[in-house]
TIBA-848223 format. One record per residue (C-alpha): x, y, z; residue in three letters. Coordinates in nm, 3 decimals. Each point is the difference from the previous one (the first is absolute). Example, Ala and Ser with C-alpha at 12.3 -4.5 7.8 and 13.67 -1.06 7.14 Angstrom:
ATOM       xx       yy       zz  residu
ATOM    1.230   -0.450    0.780     ALA
ATOM    0.137    0.344   -0.066     SER
***
This chain:
ATOM       xx       yy       zz  residu
ATOM    5.225   -0.779  -14.943     MET
ATOM   -0.332    0.163    0.123     THR
ATOM    0.091    0.253    0.232     ASP
ATOM   -0.238   -0.102    0.256     ILE
ATOM   -0.035    0.410    0.150     SER
ATOM   -0.219    0.014   -0.281     GLU
ATOM   -0.268   -0.243    0.200     ASN
ATOM    0.049    0.220    0.278     THR
ATOM   -0.061    0.316   -0.173     ALA
ATOM   -0.306   -0.064   -0.180     THR
ATOM   -0.185    0.064    0.311     ARG
ATOM   -0.079    0.289    0.118     PRO
ATOM    0.286    0.152    0.284     LYS
ATOM   -0.261    0.139    0.195     ALA
ATOM   -0.224   -0.292    0.044     ASP
ATOM    0.315   -0.206    0.079     PHE
ATOM    0.093    0.220    0.308     LEU
ATOM   -0.358   -0.009    0.065     HIS
ATOM   -0.022   -0.339    0.049     ARG
ATOM    0.319   -0.023    0.186     PHE
ATOM   -0.059    0.203    0.292     SER
ATOM   -0.370   -0.097    0.040     MET
ATOM    0.146   -0.335    0.046     ARG
ATOM    0.254    0.066    0.239     ASP
ATOM   -0.239    0.318    0.132     ALA
ATOM   -0.242   -0.308    0.084     GLY
ATOM    0.282   -0.224    0.190     THR
ATOM    0.089    0.341    0.200     LEU
ATOM   -0.321    0.048    0.128     ILE
ATOM   -0.041   -0.334    0.105     GLY
ATOM    0.299   -0.009    0.213     LEU
ATOM   -0.115    0.373    0.155     ILE
ATOM   -0.359   -0.217    0.051     VAL
ATOM    0.209   -0.261    0.224     ILE
ATOM    0.198    0.221    0.168     LEU
ATOM   -0.274    0.206    0.082     ALA
ATOM   -0.154   -0.304    0.155     VAL
ATOM    0.283   -0.185    0.187     PHE
ATOM    0.084    0.402    0.127     GLY
ATOM   -0.320    0.042    0.147     ALA
ATOM   -0.047   -0.376    0.150     LEU
ATOM    0.362   -0.044    0.093     VAL
ATOM    0.202    0.233    0.280     PRO
ATOM    0.315    0.081   -0.109     GLY
ATOM   -0.052   -0.115   -0.380     PHE
ATOM    0.126    0.338   -0.132     PHE
ATOM    0.289    0.005    0.238     ALA
ATOM    0.345    0.069   -0.193     GLU
ATOM    0.164   -0.304    0.121     ARG
ATOM   -0.329   -0.215   -0.112     ASN
ATOM   -0.004    0.159   -0.308     LEU
ATOM    0.380   -0.077   -0.050     ILE
ATOM   -0.086   -0.345    0.093     ASN
ATOM   -0.223   -0.028   -0.268     ILE
ATOM    0.225    0.155   -0.295     LEU
ATOM    0.259   -0.251    0.087     GLN
ATOM   -0.240   -0.284    0.046     GLN
ATOM   -0.142    0.054   -0.340     SER
ATOM    0.348    0.062   -0.143     SER
ATOM    0.079   -0.388   -0.080     ILE
ATOM   -0.344   -0.068   -0.195     ASN
ATOM    0.049    0.328   -0.154     ALA
ATOM    0.320   -0.123   -0.188     CYS
ATOM   -0.127   -0.321   -0.056     LEU
ATOM   -0.300    0.159   -0.163     ALA
ATOM    0.172    0.250   -0.215     LEU
ATOM    0.168   -0.324   -0.160     GLY
ATOM   -0.314   -0.183   -0.034     MET
ATOM   -0.221    0.311   -0.156     THR
ATOM    0.307   -0.017   -0.280     LEU
ATOM   -0.084   -0.312   -0.067     VAL
ATOM   -0.394   -0.012    0.012     ILE
ATOM    0.045    0.302   -0.217     ILE
ATOM    0.153   -0.264   -0.270     SER
ATOM   -0.288   -0.223    0.049     GLY
ATOM    0.199   -0.222    0.228     GLY
ATOM   -0.021   -0.107    0.385     ILE
ATOM    0.233   -0.095    0.229     ASP
ATOM   -0.060   -0.230    0.296     LEU
ATOM    0.365   -0.074    0.065     SER
ATOM    0.121    0.318    0.156     VAL
ATOM   -0.056   -0.140    0.369     GLY
ATOM    0.268   -0.315   -0.084     PRO
ATOM    0.227    0.238   -0.173     THR
ATOM    0.043    0.193    0.289     ALA
ATOM    0.019   -0.253    0.226     ALA
ATOM    0.328   -0.180   -0.246     LEU
ATOM    0.124    0.367    0.017     SER
ATOM    0.000    0.072    0.312     ALA
ATOM    0.128   -0.354    0.138     VAL
ATOM    0.320    0.015   -0.259     ILE
ATOM    0.095    0.356    0.113     SER
ATOM   -0.075   -0.071    0.332     ALA
ATOM    0.279   -0.320    0.003     SER
ATOM    0.250    0.196   -0.192     MET
ATOM   -0.040    0.280    0.234     LEU
ATOM    0.040   -0.237    0.291     VAL
ATOM    0.291   -0.131   -0.133     ALA
ATOM    0.185    0.276   -0.003     GLY
ATOM   -0.053    0.145   -0.390     VAL
ATOM   -0.004    0.360   -0.060     PRO
ATOM   -0.332    0.183    0.014     PHE
ATOM   -0.009    0.105   -0.361     PRO
ATOM    0.109   -0.320   -0.116     LEU
ATOM   -0.275   -0.180    0.190     ALA
ATOM   -0.284    0.275   -0.094     ILE
ATOM    0.136   -0.058   -0.360     ALA
ATOM   -0.065   -0.360    0.024     SER
ATOM   -0.354    0.051    0.155     GLY
ATOM   -0.070    0.211   -0.290     PHE
ATOM    0.129   -0.241   -0.242     ALA
ATOM   -0.203   -0.252    0.116     ILE
ATOM   -0.314    0.206   -0.010     GLY
ATOM    0.113    0.094   -0.403     LEU
ATOM    0.060   -0.390   -0.067     ALA
ATOM   -0.342   -0.102    0.145     CYS
ATOM   -0.189    0.257   -0.194     GLY
ATOM    0.218   -0.059   -0.352     LEU
ATOM   -0.136   -0.404    0.045     LEU
ATOM   -0.333    0.123    0.042     ASN
ATOM    0.003    0.253   -0.310     GLY
ATOM    0.168   -0.256   -0.214     VAL
ATOM   -0.253   -0.262    0.097     LEU
ATOM   -0.257    0.212   -0.111     VAL
ATOM    0.144    0.201   -0.286     ALA
ATOM    0.177   -0.292   -0.137     HIS
ATOM   -0.143   -0.272    0.084     VAL
ATOM   -0.364    0.091   -0.002     GLY
ATOM   -0.104   -0.171    0.285     LEU
ATOM   -0.269    0.279    0.208     GLN
ATOM    0.110    0.225    0.256     PRO
ATOM   -0.232   -0.168    0.274     PHE
ATOM    0.148   -0.324   -0.057     ILE
ATOM    0.365    0.113   -0.066     VAL
ATOM    0.013    0.147    0.355     THR
ATOM   -0.263   -0.232    0.195     LEU
ATOM    0.286   -0.249   -0.097     GLY
ATOM    0.294    0.235    0.111     THR
ATOM   -0.155    0.105    0.304     LEU
ATOM    0.044   -0.342    0.108     SER
ATOM    0.350   -0.031   -0.154     THR
ATOM    0.139    0.300    0.127     TYR
ATOM   -0.167   -0.072    0.353     ARG
ATOM    0.148   -0.401    0.040     ALA
ATOM    0.369    0.156   -0.124     LEU
ATOM   -0.016    0.211    0.282     ALA
ATOM   -0.115   -0.230    0.252     LEU
ATOM    0.297   -0.243   -0.140     ILE
ATOM    0.217    0.243    0.026     TYR
ATOM   -0.009    0.045    0.332     THR
ATOM   -0.146   -0.350    0.121     GLY
ATOM   -0.304    0.187    0.100     GLY
ATOM    0.181    0.228    0.273     ASN
ATOM    0.011    0.346   -0.003     PRO
ATOM    0.319    0.183   -0.050     VAL
ATOM    0.063    0.219    0.312     LEU
ATOM    0.282    0.247    0.168     GLY
ATOM   -0.004    0.265   -0.308     LEU
ATOM    0.252    0.229    0.048     PRO
ATOM   -0.064    0.321    0.182     ALA
ATOM    0.098    0.224   -0.259     GLY
ATOM   -0.203   -0.173   -0.269     PHE
ATOM   -0.266    0.087    0.176     ARG
ATOM    0.049    0.327    0.074     SER
ATOM    0.018    0.078   -0.345     ILE
ATOM   -0.374   -0.067   -0.037     PHE
ATOM   -0.077    0.125    0.357     ASN
ATOM    0.121    0.329   -0.044     GLY
ATOM   -0.238    0.305   -0.063     SER
ATOM    0.034    0.324   -0.204     LEU
ATOM   -0.199    0.274   -0.054     PHE
ATOM   -0.198   -0.113    0.341     GLY
ATOM   -0.102   -0.286   -0.183     LEU
ATOM    0.117   -0.406    0.010     PRO
ATOM    0.275   -0.059   -0.261     LEU
ATOM   -0.229   -0.263   -0.158     ALA
ATOM   -0.273    0.233   -0.054     VAL
ATOM    0.213    0.246   -0.197     VAL
ATOM    0.172   -0.310   -0.186     ILE
ATOM   -0.350   -0.113   -0.116     VAL
ATOM   -0.094    0.366   -0.072     ALA
ATOM    0.288    0.061   -0.239     VAL
ATOM   -0.068   -0.360   -0.146     VAL
ATOM   -0.352    0.121   -0.050     ALA
ATOM    0.141    0.320   -0.179     LEU
ATOM    0.190   -0.197   -0.226     VAL
ATOM   -0.290   -0.246   -0.106     ALA
ATOM   -0.180    0.306   -0.049     TRP
ATOM    0.242    0.145   -0.248     ILE
ATOM    0.032   -0.333   -0.168     ILE
ATOM   -0.401   -0.040   -0.064     LEU
ATOM   -0.018    0.319   -0.094     LYS
ATOM    0.270    0.178   -0.146     LYS
ATOM    0.192   -0.297   -0.228     THR
ATOM   -0.063   -0.256   -0.285     PRO
ATOM    0.002   -0.278    0.259     PHE
ATOM   -0.293    0.161    0.125     GLY
ATOM   -0.231    0.027   -0.265     GLU
ATOM    0.107   -0.357   -0.135     TYR
ATOM   -0.107   -0.160    0.359     LEU
ATOM   -0.347    0.211   -0.057     LEU
ATOM   -0.022   -0.129   -0.397     ALA
ATOM    0.074   -0.370    0.071     VAL
ATOM   -0.233    0.026    0.329     GLY
ATOM   -0.308    0.208   -0.224     GLY
ATOM    0.045   -0.253   -0.342     ASN
ATOM    0.299   -0.226   -0.021     GLU
ATOM   -0.074   -0.057   -0.364     GLU
ATOM   -0.036    0.378   -0.087     ALA
ATOM    0.349    0.058    0.166     ALA
ATOM    0.148   -0.313   -0.166     TYR
ATOM   -0.129    0.149   -0.365     ILE
ATOM    0.140    0.366    0.132     ALA
ATOM    0.390   -0.155    0.077     GLY
ATOM   -0.030   -0.014    0.365     VAL
ATOM    0.245   -0.244    0.090     PRO
ATOM   -0.264   -0.180    0.244     ILE
ATOM    0.267   -0.300    0.151     ALA
ATOM    0.237    0.262    0.086     ARG
ATOM   -0.276    0.171    0.136     THR
ATOM   -0.124   -0.281    0.213     LYS
ATOM    0.299   -0.090    0.138     ILE
ATOM    0.099    0.309    0.098     ALA
ATOM   -0.323    0.079    0.193     ALA
ATOM    0.060   -0.348    0.211     TYR
ATOM    0.367    0.069    0.059     MET
ATOM   -0.076    0.348    0.122     ILE
ATOM   -0.284   -0.198    0.237     SER
ATOM    0.292   -0.224    0.088     GLY
ATOM    0.220    0.280    0.126     LEU
ATOM   -0.257    0.177    0.210     LEU
ATOM   -0.070   -0.279    0.148     ALA
ATOM    0.365   -0.048    0.079     ALA
ATOM    0.012    0.336    0.154     LEU
ATOM   -0.300   -0.044    0.172     ALA
ATOM    0.197   -0.303    0.133     ALA
ATOM    0.295    0.217    0.120     GLN
ATOM   -0.192    0.237    0.172     ILE
ATOM   -0.203   -0.256    0.227     LEU
ATOM    0.321   -0.209    0.080     ILE
ATOM    0.171    0.314    0.092     GLY
ATOM   -0.286    0.090    0.210     ARG
ATOM   -0.006   -0.324    0.203     LEU
ATOM    0.332   -0.112   -0.034     GLY
ATOM   -0.075   -0.338   -0.104     ALA
ATOM   -0.126   -0.164   -0.309     ALA
ATOM   -0.242   -0.321   -0.009     GLU
ATOM   -0.064   -0.215   -0.278     PRO
ATOM   -0.392    0.043    0.043     ILE
ATOM    0.056    0.398   -0.003     LEU
ATOM   -0.225    0.164   -0.269     GLY
ATOM   -0.318   -0.263    0.044     ASN
ATOM   -0.289    0.147   -0.185     LEU
ATOM    0.140    0.328   -0.072     TRP
ATOM   -0.095   -0.026   -0.382     GLU
ATOM   -0.345    0.035    0.094     LEU
ATOM    0.052    0.309    0.194     ASP
ATOM    0.204    0.143   -0.311     ALA
ATOM   -0.284   -0.098   -0.232     ILE
ATOM   -0.235    0.179    0.221     ALA
ATOM    0.150    0.308    0.025     ALA
ATOM    0.053    0.008   -0.359     ALA
ATOM   -0.349   -0.088   -0.062     ALA
ATOM   -0.120    0.252    0.289     ILE
ATOM    0.223    0.279   -0.183     GLY
ATOM   -0.191   -0.083   -0.340     GLY
ATOM    0.177   -0.239   -0.198     ALA
ATOM   -0.180   -0.263   -0.178     SER
ATOM    0.090   -0.323   -0.010     LEU
ATOM   -0.128   -0.014   -0.381     MET
ATOM    0.356    0.181   -0.047     GLY
ATOM    0.063    0.343   -0.170     GLY
ATOM   -0.096    0.210    0.278     LYS
ATOM    0.148    0.111    0.361     GLY
ATOM    0.122    0.254    0.188     SER
ATOM    0.304    0.064    0.191     VAL
ATOM   -0.174    0.280    0.240     VAL
ATOM   -0.287   -0.228    0.032     GLY
ATOM    0.199   -0.323    0.131     THR
ATOM    0.169    0.197    0.248     ILE
ATOM   -0.311    0.134    0.090     LEU
ATOM   -0.152   -0.344    0.020     GLY
ATOM    0.309   -0.161    0.206     ALA
ATOM   -0.061    0.290    0.266     VAL
ATOM   -0.381   -0.035   -0.024     ILE
ATOM    0.055   -0.417    0.141     LEU
ATOM    0.303    0.165    0.245     GLY
ATOM   -0.211    0.222    0.167     ALA
ATOM   -0.304   -0.229   -0.023     MET
ATOM    0.176   -0.271    0.191     ARG
ATOM    0.174    0.212    0.249     ASN
ATOM   -0.344    0.171    0.087     GLY
ATOM   -0.132   -0.367    0.045     LEU
ATOM    0.298   -0.106    0.194     THR
ATOM   -0.043    0.319    0.229     LEU
ATOM   -0.370   -0.134    0.052     MET
ATOM    0.064   -0.331    0.114     ASN
ATOM   -0.156   -0.112   -0.329     VAL
ATOM    0.116   -0.375   -0.076     GLN
ATOM    0.214   -0.081   -0.261     SER
ATOM   -0.261   -0.207   -0.195     PHE
ATOM   -0.242    0.327   -0.046     TYR
ATOM    0.267    0.166   -0.122     GLN
ATOM   -0.006   -0.235   -0.242     LEU
ATOM   -0.318    0.036   -0.082     LEU
ATOM    0.057    0.379   -0.021     ALA
ATOM    0.244   -0.046   -0.285     THR
ATOM   -0.185   -0.239   -0.193     GLY
ATOM   -0.315    0.294   -0.042     LEU
ATOM    0.212    0.263   -0.053     ILE
ATOM    0.157   -0.205   -0.287     ILE
ATOM   -0.341   -0.104   -0.104     LEU
ATOM   -0.097    0.373    0.047     ALA
ATOM    0.313    0.075   -0.281     ALA
ATOM   -0.104   -0.239   -0.231     MET
ATOM   -0.354    0.152   -0.003     LEU
ATOM    0.114    0.322   -0.072     ILE
ATOM    0.257   -0.078   -0.245     ASP
ATOM   -0.297   -0.208   -0.193     ARG
ATOM   -0.220    0.301    0.026     VAL
ATOM    0.236    0.248   -0.112     THR
ATOM    0.122   -0.251   -0.275     ARG
ATOM   -0.366    0.017   -0.143     GLY
ATOM   -0.018    0.347   -0.032     ARG
ATOM    0.320    0.016   -0.141     GLY
***
């Protein structure tokens, strides 16, 4: 078996680090500009409470987007993250209301996320279906299962003890923010320091070459979708812990926000390219923009317009930078 790291080693290390830092630096500059604009236009935007609120609001999308980034790097897409989160949420919530111990209920939610990701991965990697078609189909399937399971009704009355797990704070930050920060660190280590990270980049960059090099393509794709499903389930736990209820319609359009954060952060929808740091910055950019526009009393459809323009700008930047590569 040819070591895929040989491919990586052929590129000058300094050039790789330069590209990495420049890509993330551009996203960081974009975030700074957005913060500066809203700071000038909105009184109290830089208040500590509002900044923490932005981080908390961004944490769920960041969690989803981290899993989405790994899938996109592998050359796929996961449109089912919102319904996966909903199905995980209603099952965990119904178990909690029935008196099932917290660890078992949470673990069951995670298992649902993993199972949803596993099905997506198997259909893509082994059956050979297109990721867009597969996850578009499972988007409807998982949403329908959540609605059927609950009869279309929300699950109310989650125990206070469970809610306190995700509503607490650590080091002055909401626990949800800390959890997602830890997840981001783990994702960064996986992508940069492990063979699996190299496999993801290789499969997304050139699947045929990766196959010749001996990369386990099917297992790599399946693992990426399972991680995406797991992080969707984690995002669901965070949200229902905050709200104290779970709805079968939870997570509507979450997939678009997750894709947007990954794209803004430098992930290429063609595969083979992505950044954990950039994805986190992309999620915060979206969170800060929506927070600022809300404080300015801008109507929601203008917020959608702004999000769309940011995504298009990110895609144009990616096209230009790839053309120069």
